[in-house]
C-alpha positions as CSV (number, residue, x, y, z in Angstrom):
1,M,38.4,-22.9,42.0
2,K,37.3,-25.5,39.6
3,E,34.4,-23.4,38.4
4,D,36.7,-20.5,37.5
5,R,39.1,-22.8,35.8
6,N,36.4,-24.4,33.7
7,R,35.0,-21.0,32.7
8,L,38.4,-19.6,31.9
9,R,39.2,-22.6,29.7
10,S,36.0,-21.9,27.8
11,V,37.0,-18.2,27.4
12,W,40.5,-19.3,26.2
13,G,39.0,-21.7,23.7
14,A,36.6,-19.1,22.4
15,M,39.4,-16.6,22.1
16,K,41.4,-19.1,20.0
17,G,38.4,-19.9,17.9
18,R,37.8,-16.2,17.0
19,C,41.4,-15.7,16.0
20,L,42.4,-19.0,14.4
21,D,39.3,-20.9,13.1
22,K,38.1,-19.6,9.7
23,N,34.8,-21.4,10.3
24,N,34.1,-19.5,13.5
25,N,31.3,-17.0,13.0
26,R,33.4,-14.3,14.6
27,F,36.6,-14.9,12.7
28,Y,35.8,-12.2,10.2
29,V,36.2,-9.5,12.9
30,Y,39.2,-11.1,14.7
31,G,41.5,-13.5,12.8
32,A,40.6,-12.1,9.4
33,K,41.6,-8.6,10.6
34,G,44.9,-9.8,11.9
35,I,44.0,-10.1,15.6
36,K,46.4,-12.7,17.2
37,I,47.0,-14.3,20.6
38,C,50.4,-14.0,22.1
39,D,52.5,-17.2,22.3
40,E,52.5,-17.0,26.1
41,W,48.8,-17.7,26.1
42,L,48.2,-19.5,22.8
43,H,50.3,-22.5,23.8
44,N,49.7,-22.6,27.5
45,F,46.3,-22.4,29.2
46,D,47.9,-22.2,32.7
47,N,49.7,-19.0,31.8
48,F,46.4,-17.5,30.7
49,Y,44.6,-18.8,33.8
50,N,47.2,-17.4,36.2
51,W,47.2,-14.0,34.5
52,S,43.5,-13.8,34.7
53,I,43.3,-14.7,38.4
54,E,46.1,-12.1,39.2
55,N,44.5,-9.4,37.1
56,G,40.9,-9.0,38.3
57,Y,39.1,-11.9,36.9
58,C,35.8,-12.8,38.6
59,K,32.5,-14.2,37.5
60,G,30.4,-11.9,35.3
61,L,33.4,-10.1,33.7
62,S,34.5,-10.5,30.1
63,I,38.0,-10.3,28.6
64,D,38.5,-7.0,26.7
65,R,41.3,-5.7,24.5
66,I,42.2,-2.1,25.6
67,D,43.3,-1.3,22.0
68,V,40.6,-2.9,19.9
69,K,43.1,-3.1,17.0
70,G,45.7,-4.9,19.2
71,N,46.2,-8.5,20.0
72,Y,45.2,-10.7,22.9
73,E,48.2,-10.3,25.2
74,P,48.8,-9.4,28.9
75,N,49.6,-5.7,28.3
76,N,46.5,-5.2,26.1
77,C,43.8,-7.1,28.0
78,R,41.7,-6.6,31.1
79,W,38.6,-8.1,32.7
80,V,35.6,-5.7,32.5
81,T,31.9,-5.6,32.7
82,M,29.9,-6.1,29.5
83,K,29.0,-2.4,29.5
84,V,32.6,-1.3,29.4
85,Q,33.3,-3.9,26.7
86,Q,30.4,-2.6,24.6
87,N,31.7,1.0,24.9
88,N,35.2,-0.1,23.8
89,R,34.1,-1.6,20.5
90,S,35.4,0.0,17.3
91,N,31.8,0.3,16.0
92,T,30.3,1.8,19.1
93,I,28.3,5.0,18.4
94,F,29.0,8.0,20.6
95,I,26.7,11.0,21.0
96,T,27.7,14.4,22.5
97,Y,24.8,16.0,24.3
98,K,25.1,19.1,26.4
99,G,28.9,18.8,26.5
100,E,28.9,15.1,27.5
101,T,30.0,12.4,25.1
102,K,28.7,8.9,25.9
103,S,27.8,5.8,24.0
104,I,24.3,5.0,23.0
105,M,24.2,2.3,25.6
106,E,25.2,4.8,28.3
107,W,22.5,7.3,27.1
108,H,20.0,4.4,27.2
109,E,20.9,3.8,30.9
110,I,20.7,7.5,31.8
111,T,17.5,8.4,29.9
112,G,15.6,5.2,30.1
113,I,14.9,5.4,26.3
114,K,15.3,2.1,24.6
115,H,18.6,1.4,23.0
116,K,16.8,0.5,19.7
117,T,15.0,3.8,19.8
118,L,18.1,5.8,20.2
119,L,19.8,3.9,17.3
120,Q,16.8,4.5,15.0
121,R,16.9,8.2,15.8
122,Y,20.6,8.4,15.2
123,H,20.3,6.6,11.8
124,K,17.5,9.0,10.8
125,G,20.1,11.8,11.0
126,L,18.6,13.6,14.0
127,S,20.6,16.0,16.1
128,A,21.8,15.0,19.5
129,E,19.1,17.1,21.1
130,E,16.4,15.4,19.0
131,I,17.8,11.9,19.8
132,I,17.8,12.5,23.5
133,E,14.8,14.9,24.0
134,S,12.2,13.7,21.5
135,P,9.1,12.1,23.1
136,L,8.7,8.3,22.8
137,D,6.9,8.4,19.5
138,Y,9.9,7.4,17.4
139,N,7.8,5.0,15.3
140,E,5.9,7.8,13.7
141,K,6.8,9.5,10.5
142,F,9.3,12.3,10.9
143,L,8.6,15.7,9.1
144,E,11.1,18.4,8.4
145,L,10.2,22.1,8.3
146,N,12.6,25.1,8.2
147,G,15.6,22.8,9.0
148,K,13.8,21.2,12.0
149,K,12.9,17.5,12.0
150,Q,10.7,15.8,14.5
151,S,7.8,13.3,14.7
152,I,4.2,14.1,13.8
153,S,3.2,14.0,17.5
154,A,6.0,16.3,18.4
155,W,4.9,18.8,15.8
156,G,1.3,18.5,17.0
157,R,2.3,19.3,20.5
158,E,4.4,22.2,19.5
159,L,1.8,23.7,17.1
160,N,-1.3,22.7,19.0
161,I,-2.6,20.7,16.1
162,D,-3.9,17.2,16.6
163,A,-1.5,14.6,15.2
164,G,-4.4,12.9,13.5
165,T,-5.2,16.2,11.6
166,I,-1.6,16.4,10.4
167,Q,-1.7,12.8,9.2
168,Q,-5.0,13.4,7.5
169,R,-3.7,16.5,5.7
170,L,-0.7,14.6,4.4
171,Y,-2.8,11.7,3.3
172,S,-5.0,14.2,1.4
173,G,-2.0,15.5,-0.5
174,W,-1.0,18.5,1.4
175,S,2.6,19.6,1.5
176,V,4.5,19.3,4.8
177,E,4.6,23.0,5.1
178,D,0.8,23.4,4.6
179,A,0.1,20.5,6.9
180,L,2.1,22.1,9.7
181,T,1.3,25.8,9.2
182,E,-2.4,26.0,8.2
183,K,-4.7,26.8,11.1
184,V,-7.3,24.1,11.9
185,G,-10.4,24.8,9.8
186,S,-8.7,27.5,7.7
187,R,-8.7,25.5,4.5
188,K,-11.8,24.2,2.8
189,I,-11.9,21.2,0.7
190,F,-13.3,21.8,-2.8
191,I,-14.8,19.2,-5.0
192,E,-15.4,19.8,-8.7
193,Y,-18.1,17.7,-10.4
194,D,-20.3,18.2,-13.4
195,G,-19.2,21.8,-13.9
196,E,-19.6,22.9,-10.3
197,N,-16.8,23.6,-7.9
198,L,-18.1,23.7,-4.4
199,S,-16.7,23.2,-0.9
200,L,-17.3,19.9,0.8
201,Q,-19.7,21.7,3.2
202,Q,-21.7,23.2,0.3
203,W,-21.9,19.8,-1.4
204,A,-23.1,18.3,1.9
205,D,-25.9,21.0,2.1
206,K,-26.9,20.6,-1.5
207,L,-27.1,16.8,-1.4
208,D,-28.4,16.7,2.1
209,V,-25.6,14.3,3.1
210,P,-23.6,14.5,6.4
211,Y,-20.4,16.5,6.0
212,K,-18.5,13.8,7.9
213,R,-19.5,11.2,5.4
214,L,-18.2,13.2,2.5
215,H,-15.0,14.1,4.4
216,G,-14.4,10.4,5.3
217,R,-14.7,9.5,1.6
218,H,-12.3,12.2,0.6
219,Y,-9.9,11.1,3.3
220,K,-10.0,7.6,1.8
221,G,-8.9,8.9,-1.6
222,W,-12.2,8.2,-3.4
223,S,-12.9,10.0,-6.8
224,N,-15.0,13.1,-6.7
225,K,-18.0,11.3,-8.0
226,E,-17.6,8.6,-5.4
227,I,-17.2,11.2,-2.7
228,L,-20.5,12.8,-3.6
229,F,-22.7,9.8,-4.5
230,G,-20.9,6.8,-3.0
231,R,-19.6,3.8,-4.8
232,N,-22.9,2.0,-5.3
233,K,-24.6,4.8,-7.1
234,Q,-24.4,5.8,-10.8
């Protein structure tokens, strides 16, 4: 068909561009690495066209080199889906989870987790279990405790501590261990001012100021004087 011939001519031209044209934006991963086109195809489009039609070409498939370090030639090429081609790339990342080794693209299709999410988790150094099983809160900060690394929300669910509480503790200067292991309400915040070192609640009672107001100022990182008296008072 004319449509097939036109498309295959485009594929043939693109293949030559990647391997021969130093100005081609893909030359650095093909021609520059020594990938060549066999003489049978390079000098005769009809040979390439006939091979393609006889070896499974159809609309929607891409030409793929079986050995990614090998050349474009009949014994090393096939027509495959984009998925298969992606999995055959030399830089494809594979993850082994529960005894099954699959590419990140395949795990994306199986789990429904975004490809970008899986990649981010992988590059953060998470284990295969964490990459596949972590809830969809990958954009949060990851904390590590006793060799285990997971997101703040995941820690919150596991420890029954509100994620906002963990974040607030970290913002207030708590260590990761304290932020994750202290029981809610078990630690009092103490403020020292003018020779007195009282808890935030004691200062609230003494100054007749709502505790939440002082706590909010403390959370914002204000100085002790500003926490107790505000920023507009001397």
